[in-house]
Each structure stands twice: as structure tokens, then as C-alpha cells.
TIZA-817775 format. One record per residue (C-alpha): x negated, y negated, z; residue in three letters. Coordinates in steps of 0.02 Angstrom, whole numbers, padded with zeros to 5 digits, always signed. Layout:
<atoms>
XYZALA...
</atoms>
This chain:
<atoms>
-01256+02248+00897UNK-01137+02267+00749UNK-01198+02175+00594UNK-01084+02028+00543UNK-01057+02104+00370UNK-00997+02267+00447UNK-00871+02169+00552UNK-00813+02076+00397UNK-00792+02236+00298UNK-00689+02312+00437UNK-00577+02159+00458UNK-00418+02158+00354UNK-00341+02036+00325UNK-00474+01903+00344UNK-00454+01720+00387UNK-00563+01626+00262UNK-00598+01441+00243UNK-00628+01381+00064UNK-00719+01215+00036UNK-00722+01124-00131UNK-00802+00959-00182UNK-00773+00933-00367UNK-00855+00832-00504UNK-00742+00683-00467UNK-00827+00672-00296UNK-00672+00598-00217UNK-00659+00709-00064UNK-00675+00882+00013UNK-00533+01005-00012UNK-00512+01126+00134UNK-00402+01280+00121UNK-00382+01404+00263UNK-00321+01566+00185UNK-00266+01734+00251UNK-00335+01858+00126UNK-00301+02045+00122UNK-00399+02172+00022UNK-00534+02143-00108UNK-00561+02170-00293UNK-00401+02209-00389UNK-00308+02231-00223UNK-00343+02053-00164UNK-00192+01960-00096UNK-00180+01783-00026UNK-00048+01795+00110UNK-00050+01619+00178UNK-00131+01450+00141UNK-00149+01293+00246UNK-00238+01155+00151UNK-00290+00974+00166UNK-00401+00853+00071UNK-00517+00733+00161UNK-00564+00582+00052UNK-00743+00523+00057UNK-00775+00345+00114UNK-00833+00221-00018UNK-01010+00234+00050UNK-01008+00424+00047UNK-00940+00430-00130UNK-01072+00306-00189UNK-01208+00415-00114UNK-01138+00571-00196UNK-01119+00486-00366UNK-01300+00428-00353UNK-01351+00611-00340UNK-01291+00638-00519UNK-01415+00516-00593UNK-01566+00598-00676UNK-01739+00550-00617UNK-01710+00555-00429UNK-01856+00603-00318UNK-01871+00775-00241UNK-01861+00713-00061UNK-01692+00632-00095UNK-01622+00791-00172UNK-01681+00890-00022UNK-01608+00769+00104UNK-01446+00751+00008UNK-01417+00939+00010UNK-01429+00946+00199UNK-01331+00784+00225UNK-01189+00851+00118UNK-01187+01015+00213UNK-01176+00921+00378UNK-01031+00820+00308UNK-00944+00977+00243UNK-00964+01059+00414UNK-00897+00906+00506UNK-00743+00899+00395UNK-00716+01087+00406UNK-00720+01080+00597UNK-00603+00929+00595UNK-00482+01024+00484UNK-00482+01175+00599UNK-00459+01064+00752UNK-00310+00978+00671UNK-00234+01149+00639UNK-00269+01199+00820UNK-00380+01343+00765UNK-00547+01386+00844UNK-00695+01419+00726UNK-00715+01584+00820UNK-00550+01638+00742UNK-00613+01609+00565UNK-00703+01755+00484UNK-00786+01676+00333UNK-00821+01513+00241UNK-00835+01501+00051UNK-00915+01335+00000UNK-00935+01287-00182UNK-01054+01143-00143UNK-01071+00986-00247UNK-01127+01012-00426UNK-01256+00879-00467UNK-01331+00958-00622UNK-01264+01092-00737UNK-01365+01141-00890UNK-01308+01314-00946UNK-01377+01404-01100UNK-01258+01315-01217UNK-01324+01145-01161UNK-01509+01187-01172UNK-01629+01130-01307UNK-01772+01242-01362UNK-01896+01263-01221UNK-01773+01216-01083UNK-01724+01338-00946UNK-01538+01364-00912UNK-01499+01305-00736UNK-01367+01241-00618UNK-01382+01150-00452UNK-01253+01135-00314UNK-01301+01038-00158UNK-01232+01066+00017UNK-01346+01197+00097UNK-01234+01342+00156UNK-01355+01390+00295UNK-01321+01221+00376UNK-01133+01251+00365UNK-01155+01422+00448UNK-01263+01348+00585UNK-01145+01203+00622UNK-00981+01300+00616UNK-01042+01466+00684UNK-00955+01554+00539UNK-01033+01669+00408UNK-01043+01562+00250UNK-01054+01606+00066UNK-01120+01473-00053UNK-01217+01449-00214UNK-01093+01549-00318UNK-01145+01497-00493UNK-01328+01546-00501UNK-01305+01735-00513UNK-01204+01715-00673UNK-01332+01595-00749UNK-01470+01718-00703UNK-01381+01846-00814UNK-01373+01727-00962UNK-01201+01658-00921UNK-01134+01481-00916UNK-01108+01491-00727UNK-00934+01425-00762UNK-00790+01436-00755UNK-00781+01551-00604UNK-00602+01519-00549UNK-00526+01629-00688UNK-00561+01786-00587UNK-00450+01717-00449UNK-00321+01657-00575UNK-00309+01834-00641UNK-00291+01911-00467UNK-00161+01786-00406UNK-00059+01724-00555UNK-00051+01853-00694UNK+00121+01912-00747UNK+00132+02064-00860UNK+00184+02021-01037UNK+00170+01833-01009UNK+00026+01735-01089UNK+00013+01608-00950UNK-00116+01468-00956UNK-00180+01384-00798UNK-00252+01213-00834UNK-00355+01127-00701UNK-00384+00942-00730UNK-00518+00888-00608UNK-00673+00790-00655UNK-00687+00915-00798UNK-00538+01002-00878UNK-00544+01192-00880UNK-00416+01320-00931UNK-00383+01504-00898UNK-00273+01602-01018UNK-00215+01758-00928UNK-00189+01930-01000UNK-00134+02099-00934UNK-00314+02158-00918UNK-00457+02061-00836UNK-00569+02099-00986UNK-00448+02005-01099UNK-00440+01843-00997UNK-00502+01690-01092UNK-00567+01535-01002UNK-00677+01384-01038UNK-00701+01200-01003UNK-00589+01109-01126UNK-00626+00925-01106UNK-00679+00780-00996UNK-00533+00792-00873UNK-00528+00642-00757UNK-00712+00601-00773UNK-00702+00475-00914UNK-00538+00406-00845UNK-00618+00377-00675UNK-00769+00294-00754UNK-00658+00169-00847UNK-00532+00135-00707UNK-00639+00005-00614UNK-00666-00090-00777UNK-00481-00084-00824UNK-00428-00140-00649UNK-00559-00278-00629UNK-00639-00177-00491UNK-00483-00147-00387UNK-00461+00039-00425UNK-00578+00188-00439UNK-00448+00302-00519UNK-00295+00288-00630UNK-00177+00316-00483UNK-00022+00411-00544UNK-00059+00349-00721UNK+00001+00174-00678UNK-00151+00084-00751UNK-00156+00181-00915UNK+00032+00159-00938UNK-00001-00028-00960UNK-00123-00002-01103UNK-00103+00057-01281UNK-00193+00201-01363UNK-00319+00143-01494UNK-00307+00266-01641UNK-00481+00229-01709UNK-00561+00255-01538UNK-00460+00413-01506UNK-00513+00486-01673UNK-00694+00444-01632UNK-00683+00530-01462UNK-00601+00685-01535UNK-00741+00701-01663UNK-00839+00793-01530UNK-00956+00940-01559UNK-00923+01011-01385UNK-00736+01021-01418UNK-00770+01109-01584UNK-00885+01238-01504UNK-00814+01412-01475UNK-00811+01486-01299UNK-00900+01538-01191UNK-00939+01357-01149UNK-00945+01240-01001UNK-00987+01058-00977UNK-01000+00924-00844UNK-01050+00750-00794UNK-01209+00766-00896UNK-01100+00749-01052UNK-00944+00653-01002UNK-01003+00548-00856UNK-01044+00365-00833UNK-01168+00360-00977UNK-01031+00421-01095UNK-00912+00284-01033UNK-01046+00150-01047UNK-01087+00202-01225UNK-00902+00197-01270UNK-00886+00021-01201UNK-01038-00037-01301UNK-00971+00045-01459UNK-00806-00050-01446UNK-00850-00215-01359UNK-00695-00307-01421UNK-00573-00175-01356UNK-00473-00218-01202UNK-00529-00114-01053UNK-00349-00064-01013UNK-00330+00002-01191UNK-00492+00101-01177UNK-00423+00179-01018UNK-00259+00225-01103UNK-00360+00300-01246UNK-00466+00401-01124UNK-00307+00475-01048UNK-00247+00519-01224UNK-00418+00595-01262UNK-00406+00711-01112UNK-00229+00763-01160UNK-00270+00790-01344UNK-00428+00890-01302UNK-00326+01006-01192UNK-00181+01023-01313UNK-00294+01051-01464UNK-00385+01192-01373UNK-00222+01279-01325UNK-00119+01273-01484UNK-00214+01414-01572UNK-00197+01524-01416UNK-00006+01528-01421UNK+00020+01520-01233UNK+00191+01552-01156UNK+00178+01413-01026UNK+00051+01292-00952UNK+00031+01271-00764UNK-00070+01118-00712UNK-00175+01093-00556UNK-00304+00966-00501UNK-00295+00778-00483UNK-00242+00756-00664UNK-00075+00834-00618UNK-00032+00673-00525UNK-00065+00564-00679UNK+00109+00539-00752UNK+00041+00463-00913UNK-00072+00612-00941UNK+00063+00739-00899UNK+00191+00655-01012UNK+00067+00655-01156UNK+00027+00839-01128UNK+00212+00883-01127UNK+00238+00790-01290UNK+00087+00866-01376UNK+00127+01045-01324UNK+00316+01041-01346UNK+00406+01163-01346UNK+00282+01254-01232UNK+00335+01221-01051UNK+00211+01115-00950UNK+00233+01130-00761UNK+00135+01103-00602UNK+00055+01252-00515UNK+00146+01208-00354UNK+00296+01300-00426UNK+00198+01461-00395UNK+00160+01416-00214UNK-00016+01339-00224UNK-00034+01151-00204UNK-00110+01074-00360UNK-00247+00988-00260UNK-00311+01142-00171UNK-00316+01286-00297UNK-00505+01282-00316UNK-00534+01282-00127UNK-00422+01436-00118UNK-00520+01513-00262UNK-00687+01498-00172UNK-00612+01576-00017UNK-00560+01722-00127UNK-00732+01730-00209UNK-00817+01733-00038UNK-00718+01889+00007UNK-00777+01973-00154UNK-00957+01932-00109UNK-00942+02016+00061UNK-00867+02171-00021UNK-01001+02177-00157UNK-00869+02152-00293UNK-00923+02070-00457UNK-00815+01914-00480UNK-00875+01832-00639UNK-00789+01879-00801UNK-00930+01910-00927UNK-00820+01877-01079UNK-00780+01706-01002UNK-00954+01651-00947UNK-01059+01743-01075UNK-01157+01838-00942UNK-01234+02003-00994UNK-01134+02095-00860UNK-01032+02072-00703UNK-01116+01990-00554UNK-01087+01981-00368UNK-01083+01794-00342UNK-01145+01691-00196UNK-01270+01701-00054UNK-01228+01752+00123UNK-01288+01642+00266UNK-01267+01696+00446UNK-01245+01584+00598UNK-01371+01591+00740UNK-01351+01739+00857UNK
</atoms>
């Protein structure tokens, strides 16, 4: 019997399903990609993508996973429950496309990051670590498709931040010779890739709280009627508080030089609660407007010294008109556009990226960028899980 990896190596192009559940925990992004080649020859020939929002109950369960101090049995069960949910949604997606799982060659699943403590976030005596739940072996078993998951740990094992990993894909898919193009993802956390002609010259890092602080304040600003600042409509009603904005921008993470990465451990609900307690007399709608300004200023401040030619935005933040307008104003005359202009929907870029990364894993291609993550050398990312025979 031919080994599944041999079949995958011989298949070109491959049909690969990328799955992404981000730090906002608002839904699962599914992207079915036709991918030819590997390494520097990788090409994405076609993408069909869809996002499946989590129910309120599912999102509450996922958000509860981020709280420190949970018991081991809950973490274990949550990882398998998430994988079952990922598999259900993946199969639903394929059914809606009219595609049999047998016609899909590979799944790349990022999993759900519930804890991320890379070297830069460790105190003396702590061990750098990262944890993504959503057991890939369960996805392989339920879908019958070879699955790659757990992408970040190999980079952390080599002393890296384990993030960001998408820059490798940004370089393969979006570089343009002679153009210093920046790709800004604004998900739960904001992260940017500044492309260059050579992979070794790419710069990338997490550059702010993204939507995380905004999402944490939206229920307060809306009296419990909204979980997000939909299209920037809520924040547009508030006013930016200069004192609060200056306080937020006085941030040691933002001042730190790359390589660096961050997450919910820094900018999550505890950060929002502390901000509310620090400014108890501030109107909640004004705190939300200030949080949007904070995200925009953090991004713009990180990019100005890099002299980028243009900024292409992806992620949920691209829908926030208040945020986008502020970014355009702060970065003028640098053009600020949405990534969709290059053919990838702004909501699905990271799902496409993990499909691309899964192909690199199968072909034993290193797909971290050591100068980006701080790893000692290149690493083949991810773990292969095979379906039952």
C-alpha cells in the first residue's frame, strides 16, 4: 500500500483545506485552495472560502478557555470538542461546495490559541510555550483527510516566538520586486508583514491589540447589545479621549523591537477591565472610540519608520470604517487598501496561509522565517496526522 505522504508528494496541484480560528474567537474560516508546487515555487491557483460564525454558547465556551487557572480535564476535553466542531464545519463547507472529502488531499488547521507565552513574554524561570487546541488527529479521523496541525511549537522549540507564521505565505504570494509592500492583518491581534525582494529580508511582528480590546469594550459601549464594533458604527458615535489614548500608547510592548509577538494574555479582557477601572468616569462609548484609535495609532507608529510603499489590510478590522479612516489619515500619503484588491478576501487570508503551510510540511520545507520569529534556524512546521486506514 502506498504511504499517504508518497501520494501527497506525487500529487500536483493539491486540493488543500485551510482552517483558521483566530484570537477573536468569532468563527471558523474555511478556505479550499488549489495549490501547485512547494517552497519558492508555491502557487495558489484557486480559492473558495467561507466563514462559519460560532453560536453565542460556543463562543462563550471558547473564551472561557483563555482564562488562566482552568483544570487539566477541561483543557483536554476542550481540545477534542473543538476538533469535532472544526471537523463538522469543514465537512459542512465541503458539502455546500458539492465536494467530497475524498477529493481533498490535505487539511491545514491552525487550531485555537488559548495560551501564547514566547521567550519575549517569559519571566526568569519560566519556559517559553504556546498552546493551540483542536486536536488534529480528531480532524483527520472525522474527515478522512490527512491533517497538519500544531504549527507553532517547532519554532518555539528553536527559541522563536512561534509567531507570526503567515509572513512566509505573504512573501510567496504577494511580493512585488522593488515594492516595499506591507500586509497588515487586523484580527484579534494586529500583525504586519513588510515584504522585500528576498525572504531573508522580510520583516514581520505583532504590532498592537487589533480587535481584541475593541471587542472587549463593545458590549459595555452598546449596553450588552453588541459583541463587536460592527463596521465601526459604535466607535463613530464616541470621541477619542486624548489622555486615555496617551496612556494606552505608553506601552512597553509597542516600544519593544522585533522579533516580538503578543496575544490575549496581554490585551484581553483583563486589560479592558483594568482600563475601565482606571477611568471610571469615562463614557463607555468614548473608551471604545479611544480603543479604535489606539489600534490605529499602534499600527501607524510601527510602520512610519519602515517607509512602506503601500499598506494592504486583511482581517476583521478591515470592515471597521472608523479604524480604516483613522489609519488612512495617520499614514497619509501612503496608500491604505484592502487585500481583496489582490484577489484574496480579507476575512480568509490566514485560512489560505495555513493551507499553504500544510503543503510545506508535507514537502519537508522550512516555513518559518528565523529573522521574523527569532528562531535559531528554519523549521519544518506542523505535525502530520493520518486518517484511519
